[in-house]
C-alpha positions in Angstrom: 0.0 0.0 0.0 1.2 3.5 -0.9 1.5 6.0 1.9 -0.7 8.8 0.5 0.4 11.3 3.1 4.1 10.9 2.0 3.0 11.0 -1.6 1.2 14.3 -1.2 4.2 15.8 0.6 6.5 14.8 -2.2 4.1 16.3 -4.8 4.1 19.6 -3.0 7.9 19.7 -2.8 8.2 19.0 -6.6 5.8 21.8 -7.4 7.7 24.2 -5.1 11.0 23.4 -6.9 9.4 23.9 -10.3 7.9 27.2 -9.2 11.3 28.3 -7.9 13.0 27.5 -11.2 10.3 29.3 -13.2 10.6 32.4 -11.0 14.4 32.8 -11.6 15.0 36.3 -13.0 17.0 36.8 -16.2 20.7 37.8 -15.8 21.6 40.9 -18.0 24.7 42.9 -18.5 25.2 46.2 -20.3 27.9 48.9 -20.7 27.1 52.3 -19.2 28.6 54.0 -22.3 28.3 52.4 -25.8 31.7 53.7 -27.1 35.0 55.2 -26.1 37.5 57.2 -28.2 41.3 56.8 -27.7 44.2 58.8 -29.2 46.8 57.2 -31.4 49.3 57.1 -28.5 47.2 54.5 -26.7 45.7 54.8 -23.2 44.3 53.0 -20.2 40.5 53.7 -19.8 38.2 52.6 -17.1 34.7 51.6 -18.4 31.7 50.8 -16.3 29.2 48.0 -16.8 26.0 47.0 -14.9 24.8 43.5 -14.3 22.6 41.6 -11.9 24.6 38.4 -12.1 27.7 36.7 -13.5 29.3 38.0 -16.7 32.4 37.3 -18.8 34.4 39.1 -21.6 33.9 37.0 -24.8 35.9 38.9 -27.4 37.9 42.0 -28.1 40.4 43.2 -30.7 44.0 42.0 -30.6 45.3 45.6 -30.2 43.8 46.0 -26.7 43.5 44.1 -23.5 40.7 43.9 -20.9 40.9 43.3 -17.2 39.2 41.6 -15.4 37.7 39.2 -18.0 34.9 37.9 -15.8 33.0 39.0 -12.6 29.7 39.4 -11.0 27.4 42.4 -10.6 28.3 46.1 -11.4 32.0 46.4 -12.3 34.7 48.5 -13.9 36.9 47.1 -16.7 40.4 48.4 -17.4 40.8 48.7 -21.1 44.5 49.0 -22.2 44.8 50.2 -25.8 48.2 49.8 -27.6 49.6 52.7 -29.7 48.2 52.8 -33.3 51.2 52.6 -35.6 49.1 52.9 -38.7 48.1 56.1 -40.5 44.4 55.1 -40.6 41.8 55.0 -37.8 40.9 51.6 -36.4 37.8 50.4 -34.6 36.9 47.3 -32.7 34.3 45.9 -30.2 34.5 44.6 -26.7 31.8 42.0 -26.1 30.6 40.9 -22.7 28.0 38.1 -22.1 25.8 37.1 -19.2 23.6 34.1 -19.0 20.8 35.8 -21.0 22.3 38.5 -23.2 25.4 39.9 -24.8 26.4 43.6 -24.9 29.1 45.4 -26.8 31.2 48.6 -26.6 32.8 50.2 -29.7 36.5 51.3 -29.3 37.7 53.9 -31.8 41.4 54.8 -32.0 42.8 57.7 -33.9 45.4 57.2 -36.6 48.9 58.2 -35.9 50.4 61.2 -37.5 52.3 60.8 -40.7 56.0 60.3 -40.0 58.0 63.5 -40.1 61.4 65.0 -39.2 62.9 68.4 -39.8 66.2 70.0 -38.8 66.7 73.7 -38.1 68.9 75.1 -39.5 69.1 72.8 -42.5 72.2 74.6 -43.9 75.4 75.7 -42.2 78.5 77.3 -43.5 81.8 78.2 -41.7 85.4 79.1 -42.5 88.5 77.0 -42.3 88.8 77.5 -38.6 85.7 75.3 -38.1 83.3 75.9 -35.2 80.4 74.6 -33.1 76.7 75.0 -33.7 73.4 73.5 -32.6 70.7 71.9 -34.7 67.1 71.5 -33.5 65.5 68.2 -34.5 61.7 68.1 -34.6 60.2 64.7 -35.2 57.6 62.1 -34.2 59.9 59.1 -35.0 63.1 57.5 -33.6 66.0 58.8 -35.7 69.8 58.3 -36.1 72.5 60.5 -37.6 74.3 59.1 -40.7 76.8 60.1 -43.3 78.8 62.1 -40.8 82.4 62.8 -42.1 85.5 62.3 -39.9 86.0 66.0 -39.7 82.7 66.5 -37.8 81.3 65.2 -34.5 77.7 65.0 -33.3 76.1 64.6 -29.9 73.8 62.7 -29.6 73.9 60.4 -32.6 70.4 59.1 -32.2 67.2 60.1 -30.4 63.4 60.1 -30.4 61.1 63.1 -31.0 62.4 66.6 -30.5 66.1 66.9 -29.5 68.8 69.6 -29.7 72.0 68.2 -31.3 75.4 69.7 -30.9 77.8 69.5 -33.9 81.5 70.4 -34.1 83.4 71.1 -37.3 87.1 70.6 -37.1 89.5 73.3 -38.5 91.2 72.8 -41.9 94.8 72.5 -40.8 96.4 72.0 -44.2 96.6 75.3 -46.1 96.9 73.4 -49.4 93.5 71.7 -48.8 90.3 72.6 -50.5 86.9 73.6 -49.2 84.6 70.7 -48.2 80.9 70.0 -47.8 78.6 67.2 -46.8 74.9 66.2 -46.4 74.3 64.9 -42.9 71.2 62.7 -42.7 68.8 62.6 -39.8 66.1 60.0 -39.7 65.5 56.4 -40.8 65.3 54.5 -44.1 61.8 55.8 -44.9 61.8 59.4 -43.4 64.7 61.7 -43.2 65.9 65.3 -43.2 69.2 66.7 -44.6 71.6 69.1 -43.0 74.0 70.6 -45.6 77.3 71.7 -44.1 79.9 73.7 -46.1 83.4 74.6 -44.9 85.2 77.1 -47.0 89.0 77.5 -47.2 89.4 81.2 -48.0 88.8 84.0 -45.4 85.0 84.6 -45.4 82.6 87.3 -44.6 80.3 85.4 -42.2 76.5 85.7 -42.4 73.7 84.2 -40.2 70.0 84.7 -39.7 67.5 84.0 -36.9 65.1 82.4 -36.9 65.8 79.9 -39.6 62.1 78.8 -39.9 58.9 80.9 -40.3 55.5 79.4 -39.9 52.7 81.6 -41.3 48.9 81.3 -41.4 46.9 80.6 -44.5 45.5 84.2 -44.6 49.1 85.5 -45.0 51.1 87.6 -42.5 54.4 89.4 -41.9 57.2 88.2 -39.6 60.6 89.6 -38.8 64.0 88.0 -39.2 67.4 89.3 -37.9 70.4 89.2 -40.2 74.0 89.3 -38.9 76.7 90.0 -41.5 80.3 91.4 -41.5 79.9 93.0 -45.0 77.7 93.3 -48.0 74.9 90.8 -48.6 72.2 90.0 -51.2 69.2 87.7 -51.2 67.2 85.3 -53.3 63.5 84.3 -52.8 62.6 81.0 -54.5 58.8 81.6 -54.6 56.8 84.6 -55.7 54.3 84.5 -52.8 57.0 85.7 -50.3 58.5 89.3 -50.3 61.0 91.1 -48.1 61.2 94.8 -47.3 65.0 94.6 -47.7 66.6 92.4 -50.3 70.3 93.6 -50.1 72.4 95.7 -47.8 75.6 96.2 -45.8 76.1 94.8 -42.3 73.4 93.7 -39.9 69.7 94.2 -40.7 66.2 93.7 -39.4 64.1 92.3 -42.3 60.3 92.0 -42.5 59.2 88.9 -44.5 55.6 88.9 -45.8 53.7 85.9 -47.1 50.6 86.3 -49.3 47.4 84.4 -48.6 47.4 80.7 -49.6 44.7 80.2 -52.2 44.9 76.4 -52.1 43.9 73.7 -49.6 47.4 72.3 -49.6 50.3 73.6 -47.4 53.2 75.1 -49.2 56.9 75.9 -48.4 59.7 78.0 -49.9 63.2 79.2 -49.0 64.9 82.6 -48.7 68.7 82.5 -49.4 70.9 85.3 -47.9 74.4 85.5 -49.5 77.4 87.4 -48.2 79.9 89.0 -50.6 82.2 86.0 -50.2 79.4 83.6 -51.1 78.6 82.3 -47.6 74.9 81.6 -47.3 72.2 81.6 -44.6 68.8 80.2 -45.2 65.2 80.8 -43.9 62.5 78.3 -44.6 59.0 79.7 -44.9 56.1 77.3 -44.4 52.5 78.3 -44.8 49.5 76.3 -43.7 46.7 75.3 -46.1 43.7 77.4 -46.7 40.5 76.0 -45.1 38.5 73.6 -47.3 35.8 75.8 -48.8 33.4 72.9 -48.9 31.3 71.8 -46.0 29.6 68.5 -44.9 27.3 68.1 -42.0 25.0 65.2 -41.0 22.2 65.1 -38.4 21.7 63.2 -36.3 25.0 61.2 -36.1 23.5 58.3 -34.2 20.3 56.3 -34.5 18.7 53.6 -32.4 16.0 51.2 -33.8 13.7 48.8 -31.9 13.8 45.1 -32.7 10.8 45.5 -35.1 12.9 47.8 -37.4 11.4 50.8 -39.1 12.4 54.1 -40.7 14.2 57.2 -39.5 15.4 60.4 -41.3 19.0 61.5 -41.9 19.7 65.1 -43.0 22.8 65.9 -45.1 24.1 69.5 -45.5 26.7 69.8 -48.3 27.6 72.2 -51.1 29.0 69.6 -53.5 28.8 65.9 -54.3 28.6 63.3 -51.5 28.3 59.5 -51.3 27.6 56.9 -48.6 29.8 53.9 -47.8 27.6 51.2 -46.4 27.8 47.4 -46.9 25.5 45.8 -44.3 22.3 44.1 -45.5 20.0 44.9 -42.6 20.2 48.7 -43.1 19.4 50.5 -46.3 19.2 54.2 -47.3 16.9 55.8 -49.8 19.9 57.4 -51.6 23.5 56.4 -51.6 24.9 59.4 -53.5 23.9 62.9 -54.3 24.7 66.6 -54.7 24.0 69.3 -52.2 21.6 69.2 -49.3 19.4 66.0 -48.9 17.0 64.3 -46.6 17.4 60.5 -46.6 15.3 57.7 -45.2 17.1 55.0 -43.2 15.3 51.6 -43.2 16.2 48.9 -40.6 15.0 45.4 -41.1 13.4 43.6 -38.1 16.0 42.0 -35.8 14.9 38.5 -35.1 18.0 37.2 -33.2 18.5 37.4 -29.5 21.3 40.0 -29.8 21.6 43.7 -30.4 23.4 44.8 -33.5 25.1 47.9 -34.8 26.8 49.4 -37.8 28.9 52.5 -38.5 28.8 54.0 -42.0 30.4 57.1 -43.5 29.1 60.0 -45.5 32.0 61.2 -47.7 32.5 64.4 -49.7 36.0 65.0 -51.1 38.4 65.1 -48.2 35.6 65.4 -45.7 34.0 62.4 -43.9 31.2 62.1 -41.3 30.5 59.0 -39.2 27.0 57.8 -38.5 26.3 55.1 -35.9 23.2 52.9 -36.0 22.2 50.4 -33.3 19.2 48.1 -33.0 17.9 46.3 -29.9 17.9 42.5 -29.7 15.1 40.3 -31.1 13.5 37.2 -29.7 15.1 34.3 -31.6 18.3 32.4 -30.6 21.3 32.8 -32.9 22.3 29.9 -35.0 24.9 28.9 -37.7 24.9 25.7 -39.7 26.9 24.0 -42.4 25.5 22.1 -45.3 27.6 19.1 -44.5 29.2 17.4 -41.5 32.3 16.0 -43.2 34.2 17.1 -46.3 36.2 14.3 -48.0 39.3 15.4 -49.9 41.9 13.5 -52.1 45.5 13.7 -51.1 46.2 16.1 -53.9 44.1 18.8 -52.2 43.2 21.9 -54.2 40.0 23.9 -54.4 37.0 21.9 -53.1 33.5 21.9 -54.5 32.3 24.1 -51.7 29.7 24.1 -49.0 26.9 26.4 -47.7 26.8 28.4 -44.5 23.4 29.5 -43.3 22.9 31.8 -40.3 20.8 34.5 -38.8 23.7 36.3 -37.2 27.4 37.4 -37.5 30.0 34.6 -37.5 33.7 34.0 -38.2 35.7 30.9 -39.0 38.6 29.0 -37.5 40.3 26.1 -39.3 43.2 23.8 -39.4 46.4 25.4 -40.7 46.3 23.3 -44.0 42.9 24.6 -44.9 42.8 28.1 -46.5 40.7 30.4 -48.7 38.2 31.1 -45.9 36.9 34.6 -44.9 39.4 36.4 -42.6 36.9 38.5 -40.8 33.3 38.4 -39.6 30.5 37.5 -42.1 26.8 38.2 -41.7 24.1 35.7 -42.7 24.4 33.1 -45.5 27.5 32.4 -47.6 29.0 29.8 -50.1 32.6 28.9 -49.3 35.2 27.1 -51.4 38.1 26.1 -49.1 41.5 25.2 -50.6 43.3 22.2 -49.1 47.1 21.7 -49.1 48.6 18.5 -50.6 49.0 15.7 -48.0 52.6 14.6 -48.5 52.2 11.8 -45.9 50.9 8.3 -46.6 48.8 8.7 -43.4 45.3 10.2 -43.7 44.7 13.3 -41.8 41.7 15.0 -40.2 41.1 18.7 -39.7 38.2 21.0 -38.9 36.4 24.1 -40.0 34.4 25.8 -37.2 32.0 28.7 -37.2 32.1 30.8 -34.0 30.0 33.6 -32.7 31.1 35.7 -29.7 33.8 33.1 -29.1 31.3 30.2 -28.9 31.4 27.4 -31.4 28.2 27.3 -33.4 29.0 24.6 -36.1 31.8 22.3 -37.0 32.8 20.4 -40.1 35.4 17.6 -40.2 37.8 17.7 -43.1 39.1 14.2 -44.0 42.0 13.9 -46.4 43.4 10.6 -47.7 47.1 9.8 -47.4 49.4 9.9 -50.4 49.2 6.5 -52.2 52.1 4.2 -52.6 52.7 5.1 -56.3 55.3 3.3 -58.5 54.4 2.4 -62.1 56.3 1.8 -65.4 55.0 2.2 -68.9 56.2 -1.4 -69.8 56.7 -4.6 -67.9 58.2 -6.7 -70.8 60.6 -6.0 -73.6 61.8 -8.2 -76.6 65.3 -7.2 -77.6 66.9 -7.9 -81.0 69.8 -10.4 -81.2 72.2 -7.7 -82.4 71.4 -5.6 -79.2 69.0 -2.8 -78.4 68.4 0.4 -76.5 65.1 1.3 -74.9 63.6 3.6 -72.3 61.4 2.8 -69.2 59.1 5.7 -68.1 58.6 5.7 -64.3 55.6 7.4 -62.6 56.0 7.7 -58.8 55.7 9.9 -55.8 58.7 8.6 -53.8 62.4 7.7 -54.1 63.4 4.6 -56.1 66.5 2.6 -57.0 67.3 0.4 -60.0 69.1 -3.0 -60.2 69.6 -5.7 -62.7 70.2 -9.5 -62.4 72.3 -10.1 -65.5 75.6 -8.7 -66.9 74.5 -8.2 -70.5 72.2 -5.3 -69.6 73.2 -1.8 -68.5 71.1 1.1 -67.2 71.2 4.7 -66.3 70.4 6.3 -63.9 70.5 3.9 -60.9 68.1 6.0 -58.7 65.7 8.8 -58.8 62.7 10.6 -57.3 59.1 10.9 -58.5 58.7 10.7 -62.3 61.7 9.8 -64.4 63.2 7.8 -67.3 65.6 4.8 -67.2 67.7 4.2 -70.3 68.5 0.5 -70.8 71.2 -1.0 -73.2 71.1 -4.7 -74.2 74.4 -6.3 -75.5 74.4 -8.4 -78.7 73.9 -12.1 -78.3 77.1 -14.2 -78.4 75.3 -17.6 -78.9 72.1 -19.0 -80.4 70.7 -19.8 -77.0 67.7 -17.5 -75.9 68.2 -15.5 -72.7 66.2 -13.5 -70.1 67.1 -10.7 -67.7 65.2 -8.4 -65.3 65.4 -4.6 -64.5 64.2 -4.2 -60.9 62.8 -0.8 -59.7 62.2 -0.6 -56.0 60.6 2.3 -54.0 61.3 3.4 -50.5 58.0 2.0 -49.4 59.1 -1.5 -50.5 56.9 -1.5 -53.6 58.7 -3.1 -56.6 58.2 -3.3 -60.4 60.1 -5.8 -62.5 60.6 -5.3 -66.3 61.4 -8.6 -68.0 63.8 -8.4 -71.0 64.0 -11.4 -73.4 66.5 -11.8 -76.3 66.6 -14.6 -78.9 67.2 -15.3 -82.6 
């Protein structure tokens, strides 16, 4: 008999357990801010996230690190971004998952400045007595000094960034010597600046000028320079957009240099050459900034957020010339992708069915101007999935391009594969795709097995086994028998193989060459004339490393 009282108690306990499971609340995680911006030099940034449970970091770009990578509840993450050594901006995502959702933060890092190095002054002249002078190096790279002659010294010989360098020119001791000059190079193989040094033998009228470098605004302006000279001097201006209120004179002078307005959107540079009566020279470089770009480009708003059901919103473009939009994602479309002048566009977001939010950044471009627009969409209701059209891909040992397979998905995915499998997408792919992997040749006689895996947020979603057969034991000849004439004969055996082989013979009246080889090849056989009427038989034996053997039988009779 059942104890009904105990049975009722057990039933109540089971119901209470089921009710407790059903009442468990969802665990969510989210970043307080959807994005951060970092300079090209790199930085450490603290970012905040909120959560009501356990969370873990599932992915982030290789050029940054995140600490800690897991935790519980509200937390702060330390994001350490390495310097950007490229001349283009880069962007990546940090993704964090809880039990019930995944959130992401966009990290944008500025491009580094284009490498540059300048030296001031970039020309120096002195007499036979030599002398000392300083050069100011302005740079954003590590640099070294090269092509320094043995009659000069330099301290320091290398550096990084902006440094003052001391140079010494030795005196010319031999009165029968001649003047000398050199181009001293500051920089590296790709970026460098030249300091031209001249040392003259004859007594000279010295000349110098300060400053050696003038920076002027695009609208044009006047700036003074101070000339020091022991005698008469003249001047030369290379460009016609610079003038001086004094172009020649005697002794020291204060000179006003005037640059006209720059009519272009490119910076420009020229040089003023001041020459003493004994042909010593001093130089002033004039550099003028570019005029402001006369065009304008504005977009409003610069960020959009759509609900999971999708919909339409309006983007306004203000521009005085042609513009175009760079957009490649298939869940967001615009009513126009290019145009001229002001425009009002309609953004259409398709419904998001997957259980993850998504985002895209596109650019509106006009000439040298570019404006970023960020679009996000909240998560849908369906779980994400990725599937392959086959579970196993069988490949011959020769490898090559396969017949392909289908990937179907409702989300963003990326692939990982064995090292001998190539021609797969390097980055993330959205939705469906047809792929044609290339398989390397299997040089071993043993079959091998690899994999192609589809991942999403670091989690494997689908896997395909790639099975490749081993290299066969191949050794074949075009003939296995040969009937030689009694007066002797010569013939060729053609070998087809994929391994090393050696040749031998069991009679003295046949000769062959070569006696070994690899893969495909030919064996030349010579049969001696018969010395009697009695028929005879011999064998050419070809044996591979694997032990496989082929015998060619040679008969000879009258």
